[in-house]
N, C-alpha and C positions, 0 to 999 in steps of 0.2 A: 463496631468491633465484629459484629456477626457478618457484615457485608465484606469486611476486609478478609476474614477467614474464608467466606465462600469464593472471592476472587482468588486467593491464594490456592484453594483446592482446585480451581480450573486453570491455574497457570501451566503452560507447557512444560512438560517433564516432572511436575510434582506428583510423588507417590504419597499415599496415606499409609500409616502404620508400617512402614518399612523396617524389617528385622535388621538391627544393627550388628548382630553377631558376625554376620557374614562379611561385614565391611571393617572388622578389627581383627587384629593379629591375636588377640586374646580368644577370639571366637566365643564371646560371651556378650550378653547384653539384650535387652527388650527392644522394641520398636520405637521409631521416631514418629511423632504424630504427623510431622510432614517432612519430606525428604527430597532433595533435588541434587542430581549429579550432573554437572555441567561446566562449561568453561565460558559459557556466553554471558559476558558482563551484564549487559542490560537486563537480562532475564533474571540473574542472580540478584541484581540491585532491587528489581521489582519485588522479588520474593521476599528479601530482608525488609523492604519498606512496608509491604502488607503484614509481615509477622509483627513489625514494631507497631502498627495501627492497631493490630489485634491484641496486643500484650503478650505476644508470645516470646520466650527466650530463643535465642539464636546462637548456634555454635558451628564452627567449620570442621570438617573432617577430612583428612588427606588420605594417606595410605593406611591409616587406622592403627599404626604403631604408637607405642608410648601413651595409650588411652585406655581407660577402663569405663565401660558403660554399664549403668545400674540394671538390674534384672527387670526393674520397671519400665525401662527405656528412657526416652527423652521426651518430655511433654512440650515440644516446641518445634523449630524448624532445624533440620540439619542440612548443612550445604557442603557437598563433597566436590571438590574442585578437581577436574581432570583435564590434563593437558600434556603435551610433549614438547611445548615451545621452550627453547634455549637458544640465545644468540651470544656468540663471543666476538667482542669487537677488538680492533687493533690496539686500542689503547689500555687493554687489560681489563676491561669491565665485562661481567657476564650478566646478562638480563634473562631472567627466567619467569615463567608463570608458576604460581604457588602450587598448581595441580601437577606439575612436572616432577617425576620421581626424583629424589635427591641424587640418586646414582648417575642419573643422566647428566646432571649439571656437573658433577665431579668429573665424569668422563670426558665431557666436553672441554672442561678446563684443562685437564691432562693433555688431552689430544692437541690443545693449542699451545702446549708447553708453558702454561700458566701454574704457578706454585702458591701454595698457602693452605689448600683445602684438601690435600691428599689424605689426612687423617679421617676424612669422612668416607673413605672407601669402604664399602660394605654396610654402611649405616642404612636402614630401611626407612621407608616412608617417603613423604613428599617434600619438596623444597619449601613450601609454605610452613609446613609443620616444623621442618628443620630450623627455619628462621624463627619461628614463634618461641621454641624452646631452647634456642641455641644449642642444637644438637652437636655433640662432638665427643671427643675422647682425648686422652693424654693431655689434659689442660687446655685443649683448644676448643672452640665452637664456632659453627657456621656464620653466625650472626656478628662475630668479630670483623668479618670482612665486608659487612653489608653497608652501603652508602646510602640508600634509600629503600623505602617500602611502601608500595601503593596498596590502599585497603579501603574497605567499606567500614564507616563508622555504624554505631548502633542505629541510626536513623536511616541507614543505606545510602549516605552521601559519601561520594569519591573523595578520598583524601590521600596525601602523601605525607609519609613520616621520614623525616630526615634522620641521619645517623645520630645527631646529637640528642634526639627525643627517643631513641629506641630503648634507652635504659638496660644496656647489655651488661650481664653478669654471668656468672656460672650458672648454665643450663637454665637461663632466664632472658627474656625481654619483656617488654611491657605488654606484648600480645599473648604471653604464656597463659594467663588465666582470664584474659578479656575476651571470653567467648563471644561477646556481640560484635566485636571488631574483627572482620574477616580480610585476612591478607589475600591479595590478589596476584601480586607480582613483587619481585625484589631484584635489587642491583647490587652486585658484588664488585669489589676492585681488588685485583690480584697483580701480583708481580711476575715478570718473566723469569723462568728458570731454565736450567739445563735438563735435557732428557734424562741423563744419568743420575743427577741428583733427585729428580722428581720420581724415577723408578725406584730409587733406594727408599724414598718415603712412602711410597706404595706398598713395597715388601713389608716394611715396619708396620703399616697399618694392617695389613693381611694377617700378619704374624700375631699382631695384638689381638685380633679376633678369632684366632684359631681355637681358643678354648671356649668360645661361646656355644651354647646348646644350638644344634642344628636340627631343621625339621619339626621344631617344637611350637606349640601354641603359647606364645608369651609376648610380651610387650617391650622387650629389650630391658635394660637395667631399671629396677623398680625404685632404687634409692640414689640419692646423690652422694658423692663421695665426702664424707665429712672432712674437715679441715686437717690435714696431715695424715689420712688414713684412706683406706679402701674399703668401701661398703660390703663387698663380697668377702674380703677377708675377716672383717669384723663379725659378720653373720656366721662364717664358719667357725670362728673362735667361740662363739657362743653356743655351738653344738647344734645348729639349726638345718645344716644340710640334710635333705630328704624330708623334712618336716612336712607332714600332710594335714590339711584340714579340708574334708570333703574330697573333692576333685582336685584341689588346688595343692601344688607341692613346691618347696623350695628346691631348686635344681640341685642336683648332685654334682653337676659339671662346674657350675658357678654360682655361689650362693646369692648373689645379687639379681637372679632372675628367678621369677615366679611362674610356674608352668600351670597350664590347664592340661591335666593328664587325659582328658577326653570328656570327662562328666562335671567338670567345675562349673559353678554359677558365679556370678559376680560377687554374690555375698561370700562364697567361700574363699575368694581371692581377697577382698577386703578384709575379712576377718584374719587371715593368714599374715596379711601385711601388718595389721594392727598388733599381732601376736609378736611378730619379728621385732617390731619397734619396742614392745613392753619388755621382751626378753633381753635385747641388747642394752637397753637403758638400765634395767634392773641388775644385769650380770657384769657390765662393763662400763656403766655411767656414760654411754654415748647416745645421743639423741639423733636418730636417723631421720631424714626428711624425704619424701617421696619426689622421685622425678616424674613418675607417671601422672597423667591428668585424668581428672574424674567428670563424667558427664552422666547427669541425671540423679546424682545423689544430693540430698539436702545439705550434707557435710561430708568432710573428709573423715577417714577412719581416725578414731580418738588417738591423741598422742600417747 
């Protein structure tokens, strides 16, 4: 085990005790014991294999949105995938690396008159993170269009997950909470559309996001929309807009956003999330479920 850790520490690109706050949109969180930012698959594969031998937990980090890192950090290996690769093919397939920003993938598809993922215009984060959490809006998610995903399993072995095994549902795929499995790339299958129709869908997506907080430290929507409702409206109905705990605050622009006002700790945010869930359940009988992913916590906030 010690030998594996020593090898991991000396792997090219590895950083020790890397602060994760700077790598997340919440701007909170402690250090990762081991951190690598790369798109070199053999190096990433070796890092994951060594972490597995050392008994260390592993998790991927893309754009750092939709994730909350504990104040204590992550006592394992964080793999941050970075890339710009995205290829659009004549048959309507789009292949991109997990570390490519999602907006680049969306723009590439639109430029090729491919339709289906216009709803994702403006969604932050990486393509891999978007696939893992089936990021989307308006009842759609990016993983709905995936035909396959290439990933590393917990042992660092290269594998391909076909569409049938993705387990796609609302804001979820099998990779959402499987931190040890790291998406490396994905393939989408899209249809051809007309420029006029595509631009109309783009305008709808832009308008849908016009109410979202801008220039704020947050992780996007914190809660999934419950069946037949909208989490933001429900939280507002419970009178929680502007509610603060420490440096964390429920946005006054849209109640499904929790903001770091500048001094928040991860603990502030997690307590506020728990408080919102409790108040909504007690007042309205609705059980909210988080969309945000937790790293470094022994457990999620109490329901």
